[in-house]
Every structure is written in C-alpha cells, then in structure tokens.
N, C-alpha and C positions, 0 to 999 in steps of 0.2 A: 587280791589283785587279778586283773583280767588281761589276757593277751588278745589284742585285736589286730586284724589285718587291714591295712590301708591300701586301697587301690587308687593310684593316681591316674586320672584319665589320660590315655595315650602314653603311659609310662609304666614303670615297674611297680611291683607290690612291696610294701614295707610292713614291718611288725612293730607295734608299740605296746607298752605295758602301762595300764592305768588302774585306778581303783575301781571298785564295783559300781560306784555311783559318782563318776567325775562330773565336774561342771563343764559347761560348754567352753569356757575359757581354757580349762585344763586340756580338754580334747584338742582344741585349736592349737595350743602351744605344742602338744605332743606330735600332732600331725605336721605342723610347721617344721619342727625339729627333724622329724624323720624324712620329710620330703625336701628339706633345705629350701623352703619358700616362705616368704612373709605370711604371717597368719591372716592379715587383712586381704590377701589376694587369693585365698582358698575358700571355696564353698564346700561344706561337708554334708553328705547325705547319709543318714543312718536308718535302715529298715524302710526305705522308700520315702522318708520325710527329711526335709532340710532342717538342720539344727536351728534352734531358736537364736535370735539375735541378742538375747540377754545372756551375757557371759556367766552370770551367777546361777543360771538355771541348771538343775541336776539332770543327768542323763543316765538311764539304767542300761547297762551293757552286760553282756555275758561273754564268757571265754569263747573265742573263735568268731565273734561278730566281725562283719566286714563293713568298713567305712569307705564310702566313695568320695574321693577328694577331687573337686573340679576347679582348676585354676581359673581365676577371673581375669579376663582380658581388659586392658585399659581402654577406655573410650577414646576414639580418635579425636584429634584436635578439631576445634570448631572450624578452623580455616580449611581443613581437609574435607570436612563434611560439606561445607558451603561450596567448595570447588567441585565435588562430585555431584551434588544436587544441581548446581548450575549447568554442569556438562550434560547431565541427564535431561534437563529441560531443553537444552539446545538440540539434543538428539531427538527429542519428542516432537520438535517443531516439524510440521509437514513441509517437505521440500517439493518444489514444483516438478511435475513429471517431465522427463527429458526424452528427446528422441534418441534412438540407438545410434551408436557411432556408425559413420558411413552413410547416414541418411542424405538424400539429395539436397542440394543447396536451396532449392526453391521451397522444400518442406521446412527447412530450418528458418528461412527468411519469413515464411508465412506464419509459423508459430511465434517467432519473436515479434512480428508486427502485431499479432493479436494480443500478445501480452503487454506490449508497449502501450497500446491504446487503452487497455484496462476496461473496456466495455463488455468483454466476454465473461460470463460467469465462470468461476473456477471449475465447476463440475463439467462444463462444456469443454474447457481446455483439457481436462483430464481425459475425456473421451476422444478428443481430437488426437492427442498424443498417443493414446493407447491404440486406437484403430489405425492411425497414420493417415495423413492427408491424402496420400496416393491411393489408399484403399477407399477412402471416402469418395474421392473423385471417380474411381472405377465403379463404385456402387451407384453413384448418381448417373453415370453414363449407362450402366446396365439397366437401371429403372427407366431412363429416358428411351433406351432402345426397345425395352419391352412395350412401352406405350406406343411407340411409332410402329413397330412390327406387328403389334396386335391389330392396329387399324388397317394394316395392309394384308392381314390374314397370314402372316409369317411368324407369329409369336412362338409356336413350338420349335420351329427351325432355329430361330434366334437363340432360344434358351439352350437347346442341345449344342449348338455351335459354341455358345459361351462356356458351357460345362467342359466341352472337349478342349477349348483353348485354356481354361483354368487348369485342367489336369496337366497338359503338356508344359504350361508356363511354370508350374510349381514342381516339376520333376527334379530341378536342380542340375548342377553340372559336376561331373567327376573331375578330380584333379589329375594331373599328368601321372600315369603309372598306377592309378587307383583302379582296382578291380570292382566289377559290379557284383551284387549279391546273386544275380541271375547269370549263370554260366553262359547262356546262349548269347549274351551281349558282350562277352569277353573274347579277345583274340584267340583263335584256335579252340574255342569253347572251353577255356580253362576254368576249372573248378576252384572254389575257395578252399583253403586248408581246413580239414575236418568236416567237409561237406559230405553228408551221407547220400549215396545214390544207389540205384538198383544193382549195378555191377558189384558194388561192395557188399551189399546184402546177399547176393548170390554166392560170392566167394566165401563169405562167413558161413553160409548154410552148408556149402559143399565141404568146408573144412571142419565142420562140426562145432563151430564157435557160437552158434545160436541154438 
C-alpha cells in the first residue's frame, strides 16, 4: 500500500492510502472521498501530468507522492453567456463624442445641427468635438488676423499680442479664499504651508539641522 498526499487547490491537504498500482478510477474515488467532492468534478494531476480519462488505466505511485486535485467549475448557463456577450458588444459600440458639461449653448447647437444633417464625416465630427468649436473659431480668426496684419507689415506684433493674450486668458481664476502658489500674489505675502524659503534654510543652518 502507498500513502499519498492530496492537495486540493485553494484548500487543505488530505492523505489517502491506495495500492501500489491503482487504477485511475480507484484514485478518483479515493480523492473524492477524502475531499468530499463528486469524482466527476475533480481533475487530478500526478507528477505534472493529468490522469488519463480511462478509469481502468493503471497508475504507478510511490509512498509520499503528491496528487494535485483541481475542482472543475460548472460552465455558466447559455443565457448568462449570451447576456454577457451581448452586453460586451453594446459596450464596444463607439459612442459619439460629447462636448464637456458646461459648454456654451451655441457650441451644443452647432454640433447637434451638424449631426442632424448627417453630411459631415464622423472623423470630422470627432475632431470638431475634440478641439471644440470655440477653439476652431479662435484658430480661424488668428489665421485671418495673421494674413491681414502681414499685409500691413504688423505680423510680428499681432503674433506677440496674441501669445500674450492667450497666456493671460488661460491663467484661470482662483476661488474665494484660495491661495496662490506664488506667495507674492497672496495677501501679506502669505506663504503656503510647507513652502521652503531662504529664511527657513538659514535658520536650519544656524541651528545645525543641515
């Protein structure tokens, strides 16, 4: 007789005693009894190989061999598979690009009008929504301004003025009570908590902390 160790995947170990050359069916029955699981729901691996499906086949085992028992999960019902696959296909369908919340009404009306007519290619609509109609309008006005001012000899001045305007226009607005990252813009030149300055470095050097 041979004493084998059965390792149930994700569970405890069990010990079984079988003959020196048991059949696959005998091993399955012994493992099933030890693990308290139906034999047809367990897949047994011995020395890196799955046992044969022929229950009458002989298996050579030695004392102390380890059998890996893997419970077989039931396949999901076909209706559940169909529901998941159908949901996946719906998720994979490309949704039309949407303007961000808070977009001006005229932008929303323009995009909806372009979609309603259906004469605009989808990739053009994607770019229009991505770049935003307001930015496209600003870009066209900038290009027209470049052409006009270049003919008047004021092209560089117009470009510099446009850059300065864009910088200040995109600085954003701080909320009420919100401090700036630059202390010079805060009331009483108030620094942010944890901000390192020259005075703090000097105090740490004098105190021998650096």
